[in-house]
C-alpha positions in Angstrom: 105.6 49.9 -137.5 105.1 46.6 -135.7 102.4 45.4 -138.2 104.8 46.3 -141.1 107.6 44.2 -139.4 105.2 41.3 -138.8 104.0 41.5 -142.5 107.6 41.4 -143.7 108.6 38.6 -141.4 105.4 36.6 -142.4 106.3 37.1 -146.1 109.8 35.6 -145.4 108.2 32.7 -143.6 105.8 32.1 -146.4 108.7 32.2 -148.9 110.3 29.3 -147.0 112.9 31.2 -145.1 112.1 29.6 -141.8 114.6 29.8 -139.0 115.0 30.3 -135.3 115.9 34.0 -135.7 112.9 34.7 -137.9 110.6 32.9 -135.5 112.2 34.8 -132.6 111.6 38.1 -134.4 108.0 37.2 -135.1 107.4 36.2 -131.5 108.9 39.5 -130.3 106.8 41.6 -132.7 103.6 39.7 -131.7 104.4 40.3 -128.1 104.8 44.0 -128.8 101.3 44.2 -130.2 99.8 42.1 -127.3 99.2 38.9 -129.2 100.8 36.5 -126.7 99.3 33.3 -128.2 100.8 34.1 -131.7 104.0 35.0 -130.0 104.2 31.8 -128.0 103.5 29.8 -131.2 106.5 31.3 -133.0 108.7 31.2 -130.0 108.0 27.5 -129.4 109.0 27.0 -133.0 112.2 29.1 -132.5 113.4 26.9 -129.6 112.4 23.7 -131.5 114.7 24.9 -134.4 117.5 26.0 -132.1 117.2 24.6 -128.5 120.3 26.6 -127.6 118.7 30.0 -128.2 118.5 31.3 -124.7 116.9 34.6 -125.6 114.1 32.7 -127.3 113.6 30.6 -124.1 113.3 33.9 -122.1 110.8 35.4 -124.5 108.8 32.2 -124.7 108.5 32.2 -120.9 107.1 35.7 -121.0 104.7 34.9 -123.8 103.4 31.8 -122.0 103.0 33.8 -118.8 101.0 36.4 -120.7 98.8 33.5 -122.0 98.2 32.3 -118.5 100.1 29.1 -119.2 102.1 29.4 -116.0 103.4 25.8 -115.6 104.6 25.8 -119.2 106.2 29.3 -118.7 108.1 28.0 -115.6 109.3 25.0 -117.7 110.5 27.3 -120.4 112.4 29.5 -118.0 113.9 26.4 -116.3 115.1 25.1 -119.7 116.3 28.6 -120.7 118.3 28.9 -117.4 120.0 25.6 -118.2 120.7 26.6 -121.8 122.0 30.0 -120.8 124.2 28.5 -118.1 125.8 26.1 -120.7 126.5 29.0 -123.0 127.9 31.2 -120.3 125.0 33.7 -120.8 124.8 34.6 -117.2 122.7 37.7 -117.6 119.9 35.8 -119.4 120.1 33.0 -116.8 119.8 35.6 -114.0 116.8 37.3 -115.5 115.0 34.0 -116.2 115.8 32.9 -112.6 114.0 36.0 -111.3 111.0 35.4 -113.6 110.8 31.8 -112.6 111.0 32.7 -108.9 108.1 35.1 -109.4 106.0 32.4 -111.0 106.7 30.0 -108.2 105.7 32.5 -105.6 102.5 33.3 -107.7 101.8 29.5 -107.8 102.3 29.1 -104.0 100.0 32.1 -103.3 97.2 30.6 -105.4 
């Protein structure tokens, strides 16, 4: 199913229907199949297209973490926390705060 969804989303992208939601959807599907680098690429584009997309910031942080890009993941979470706070999306801000805290602890332990 995931590869079908990816193929459909990629066709939309190739047809010029780019947008933050499409990139978010691609990033999410690539994460589901374990391709964190491809997911990060699409999610970076999603937040470039819509910097106020707090769910994309959260998923970008996860993708970057799975890529081992911990400092960039922490920066994505911090930006996402700010965005979510501005939008009143407290649940997303809380979740990203937990993920950021874990990354900081991991960094300190290293």
